[in-house]
N, C-alpha and C positions, 0 to 999 in steps of 0.2 A: 654518650653525652659527655660534655666537657667537664673537667675536674672542677669541683666546687659548685657545679650546677645541681647535680643530684648525687647524694651519697646514700647508699642503702645499708641500713643496719638491721640485722636480724637478731631479735632478743626473745628468749623463751620465757613467755609470761602466759598464764592461763587465760583461756577464753573458749571454753568448751560449749557454752550454750549457743544455740542457733535459733533463728526465728521459728523453726519447726518445733523444737522441743520446748520452747517457752510457751508458744501459743496452743500447743496440743496437749498440755498436761491434764490428763483426765483423772488424776488422783484427787483433785479437789472438786467435790460436788456441792454446788451452791443452790440455794432456794431462790435467790434473787434472779430477776430476769436478765439483768446486765451487770457487769462488774469489771473492775480492773485493779491491778496492783502494780505500783511503780516504786522505784527507789527515789527517795526525796532528794538525794544529792545529785545523782546522774540523770534522773528522769527516765531511766530505762524501764521498759515494760517487762514485768516478771510473770504476769498472768493476765489473761483477759477472757471475757465472755461477752461477745456482742458489744464491745466497748464503744463503737461509733454509732450505735443505734440511738435515734432521737427518743428522749424520754422526758417525762415531766419531772422536774427536780424538787418540787415542793420547797421546804425551807432551807435546803442546802443552797438555794439561791442567795441566802443572806451572807454567805462567805464573800461573794462579790460586793455586796452592799457594804460590808464591814471594811473591805480593802479600800474602796473608794472613799469611805468616810475618813479612814486614817490618813489617806493621802491628800485630802482636801480640807480637813478641819483640824483645829486644835481641840484637845479634850475638854478644856474649860470653857469653850464657846457655849453661849446660852441659846436655847431654842424655845420659841413661843409657839405652842400648839394652835393650829388654825381650827376652823369650825368643822372641817370635813374629816380630818384625820381620826377623831374619836369613833367614827362609824366604820372603821376598817373591820372587815370580817375575820373570823378565825381566832387563833391564839393571839392574845394581847394583854397589855398591862392596864388597859382602860384609862388611857390618857384623856384629859379633859380640855375643852376649849380654853385658851389663854393660860394654860398651865405652863409654868416656866421650868425647864429642865436643862441639863447640860448634855453635850455630845457624849461624854463619858457615861453618863447614866443611861442614855439611849443605847449605847453600844452594849452595855451589860444586859439590858433588856432584850436586845436583838439576839445576842449570842448565847445567853444563859436561859432566859425564859422563852426565847424564840418568838418575840412579840412582833406581830405584823404591823401594829400601829406605830411602833418605834421605827420600823423600817420605812414606813411612809413619811414619818416626821423627818428622818434623816435625808431622805430623797428630796423632799421639798426644800429643806434647809440648804442643800448643796446646789440643786439645779433649778429650783423654783417650781417644778412640777414633776410628777411621776413619769410622764412621757419623756421629758428631757433627760431625766436621770437614767431612764432605760436606754436612751441613746448612748449615754456615757458608759453604761454597763456593757453594751455591745461593742463599743469601740475598744474598751479594755480587754474584753474577751478575745477579740481578734488579735490584739497585741500579744496576748499570752499564748497564742497558738491554738485557740479553740477552732474546731472544724465544723461542728454541728450544733451551734448555740445561737439562740435568739431570746433575749429577755424583753418582757413588756412591763414588768413591775419589780419592786425591790424585795418582795417577800416570798414569792413562789406560789401565790394563790392561783388556782387553775385558770388557764387561758390556752386555747389551742395554739396560739402563736408564741407561747412561752415554753421553751424546751432547751434541753442540752443533752449531753451524753456522759457516760461514765468517764471516758477518756478526757473530755473537756473539763469536767469537774476536778479531775486529778491534777490537771495543769494549773487550774485556778487555785486549788488548795496548796499546791507546791509553792506557788508564788506568795500566797498569803502567809505561809509558815516562815517566810524570810523576814517577816515583820515581828519584832519582839513584842510589841504591844498587842498584836493580834494573838500571839501565843499566850500572853497573860490572861486575856479575856476567855479564851476557850478552855483554859485549865482551872478557871475559878468555879468551884462547885457550888458555893453558896454566896449570895450577894445581898447586902442590905442597902436598899435605896432610901436615902434620907427623905424626910417629908418635904413637900413642895408647897407653893403658895395655894394649891388647890386640894392636896390630898395628904394623908398621913404616910408614914414610912411604909415601904413595901419590901417583901422578902422573896428572892428568887432562888430556885435550885436548878442546876443545869440539866437539860433534857438528855444529854449524852450519858447513858448508863455504863458505858465502858469505864467511866471515872469513879463510880461510886456504888453501883448495885451489887451487893455481895450475896444475894439470894441465888442458890444453885437451881437453875431452871432447865438446863438442857444437857444432853449427854454428848460428850466429846472425848474421843480417844479412850473409850471404855470407862469413863467416870463422869459424874455430874459436876458441871462447872457453872459459875455465875457469869453474868455479863461483864462484871468488872475485870479489867485486864491490866495487870501490873505495869505493863510497858506503855500504856496508852498516853498520848499527849494531846488528843483532840479528835475530831474537829467539829462536825455539825450534823445534827439529825434533821430529818424532814418527814412529813406525812401529810398526804391528802388522800381522799378516796381514789382519785384518778392516778396519783403517783405511787400509791402504796407506801410501804415503809422504806425509807432511804437513810443511808448513813455514809458520810465521808469520815474516815477514821485515819488516825496516824499513831504510830508507836515507835519508840526508840529503845535500842538495846545495844550495849557495847559500842556506843558512839555512832551507830547506824540508825537511820530513820526511814521508814517506809510509809506509803500512803495507800489506803484501799478505798474503793468506792463501790458500794452495793446499792442498786436501784430496784425498786418494786419487789420487795421481799415481804416477809411476814413479821409481826411485831417482835417475836423472840428470835426467829431465824436470821433477822438482819444482823444481830449481834454474833450469832454463831458463824454466819457467813464471813463477817468481818474478822472474827478471831482466826478462822481457818486461813484467810489471806494474810493477815498480819504475822501469824506464826510461820507461814511459808516464806514470807519475805525476810523475816529476821533470822530464821534458823537455817534456811537452805541456800542463802546467798551471802556473799561478802563483797566488799569494795577493794579494788587494788589500784595502786597508783602506777600507771604505765610510764608516766614521765612527770617529774617534779618541777614545779615552778622555779625558775632560775637555773635549771640545768643547762649546761653548754651543749648545744646540739651541733655546732660547727663554727668555723672561723671564716669571716668574709674579708677579702682584701679591700683596702681603701686607697684610692688614688688622691694624692694631694693633701694628705692628712698629717697631723703631727705624730701619728703612729701609722704603721703600715697595714694594720688589720684590726678588726673588732669582733668580739664574741657574739654569736647569735644564740640567744637564750630563750627558753620556753616561757611564754607569757603567763601561763597559769597551769595548775595541776591538771594532768589528763587522768581522770578516774573512770574506771569501768566496773560494772557490777557483774560478778561471775559466781557460779555455783561454788559452794564451800569445799567440795571434795576433790577438786582436781589440782594437779601439779602445774607448775609454770610451763607453758608451751605455746608455740604457734602464733605469736603476734609479731608482725614485721612493722618496721617504721621507715618510712621514706622521707628523707630530709631534703628539701629543695631550698637552695640558698641563692641570694642575689649575686650578680656579678657586675663588673664595671661600676662599682660604687665610688662616688667622689665625695670628698669632704666639702662642707661640714656634714656630720651625721649626728642627729639628735638621739639622746638616750630614749629607748623605747620605740624608735623608728622601726618599721617593719623591714625585716631582712630576709624573709622567706616564710616557709611553712613546714609543718611536719604532719604527714599523713599516717594514721594508724591503720594498718591493713590486716584483715583476717580473712582467710579463705579466698584471697585474691581480690577482696572488695575493701574499699576505703570505708571504715566505720566511724572515723572521727578525724577532724582536721583542726589544727591549732596554729596560730601565728607564732613566728619567731621574731624576736626584736633585739635591737642593739643593747648591749649590756651597759654602755657608757657613751658619753658624747665624745666625738672625735672632731677636734678643731682643725681648721684649714691651716696648713703649714705654709709660711711665706716662701721658704726655699723651694719646697716641693711645688708650690703654686707657680713660682717663677719658672721652674724647670718644665712644668707641664705647659705653661703658656709659651715658653721659649720653644719647646718641642712643636707646639702648634704653629708658632711663627715660622720656624724653619721649614716645617711641612708646607706651609702656605707658600714660602719662597720657592721651594722645589717645584710646586705646581705652577707658579708664575714663570719660573725659568723654563720649565718644560713647554709651556704654552708659547713663550718667546721663540724657543728653538723650533717648534713646529711651524710657527709663523715664518721664521727665516727660511726654513726648508721649503715651505710652500712658495715663498717669494722667489727663492732661487729656482725652484721648479718652473714657476711661471716664466722667469727670464729665459731659462733653457728652452722651454717650449716655444717662446716667442722668437728666439734666435734661430731655432731649427726651422720654423715656418718662414722666417725672413730669408735664410739661406736657400731654402727650397724655391722660393719665389725668384731669387737671383739666378739660380741655375736654369729655371724655366725660361727666364728672359734671355739668358745667354744662348740657350739652345735655339730659341726662336730667332734670335739675331743671326746666328750662324745659318739657319735655314734660309732666312730672307736674303742674306748676303750671297749664298750659293746660287740662289734663283736669279738674282740680279746679274751676277757674273756670267751665268750661262746665256742669258738673253743678250748681253753685250757682245759676247763672242760670236753669236750667231749673226 
């Protein structure tokens, strides 16, 4: 390949895990029917058990409801409860018709008390109906990369057409955790809801026992431990008879955060399952930066600019999740740069890409961009244009020469033909003259 089109750099950086050893880790025995563990930063899957199987999500559905509420509402907006919402089944805070509450209060009820009626109130406030809100939920799920999800309600009450998967919930939770307000709600253990126009003040305690329950109830690694997990940062519980006990959990340690999803487990085992996964993610893996944002990956020549070249820099950090116990090795980077670049060039303009390669396969691709703006140079522009002008003149001159040659050729051919005709006429004349002379002599 041409120089500056493709530059190969081989760098020794660790990447020992493969699809096989991640997915076939049999050291973690879970009670839950399906599960997944991902790194919150990279999204890489660190463990899975039937992660794409369609499952009832129960109240883990409310993660999506909270996300859409935070994206479509202000926290101080008021909501007036309609006549139907108070009759919502299951866990609730017993909202009353014409009760006036705020979006913030409903979100606390949704994520702390896991109130189904709060979910319905928010859905109707945003979309006008539960059905229209469900459409919004499905649209968002598709945007976030969900593969096996279909929502019909905002709270997770049983419905044959309301399902998701462990993997899809991990993608939704990963997105939700990027919202600081969402994080505040899911880490609030106790909440005091002020009195409203219809009811006295109410008190909620979060259903996620990872945050508060210190009672030692199950054996783990040779000792009895409690559901409370010192590194826990969220996220949401869920339970129905059909769904079993569900938990989407997150935990952070030494600057790394992981997300686990366990679906259809038992009341205590759902916390033991989650603890196993969270420990595995935090203790057995680490994140490495393969390429840092702003690093110069190559130099691209610029025609007609006030400078002759511009640096192609990495647009963002390339981070990979790897096991903690291996040394740097076996990652290759293929850098592909643009060529024939002409000024002006905008800062941030795409100048190529960088492929991260492991075992001969591209595992990540990131854009390279211009480090600065390159202005169009007047002198260089004139030179380029002049070069183009003279090039055009050469082409025109060549065409004229060809036309002249063609014309001369035609003249030559015409003369040859005319001379040939003259010779033929002369020969004929001689023949006729000889014939006449012979006849006269006779």
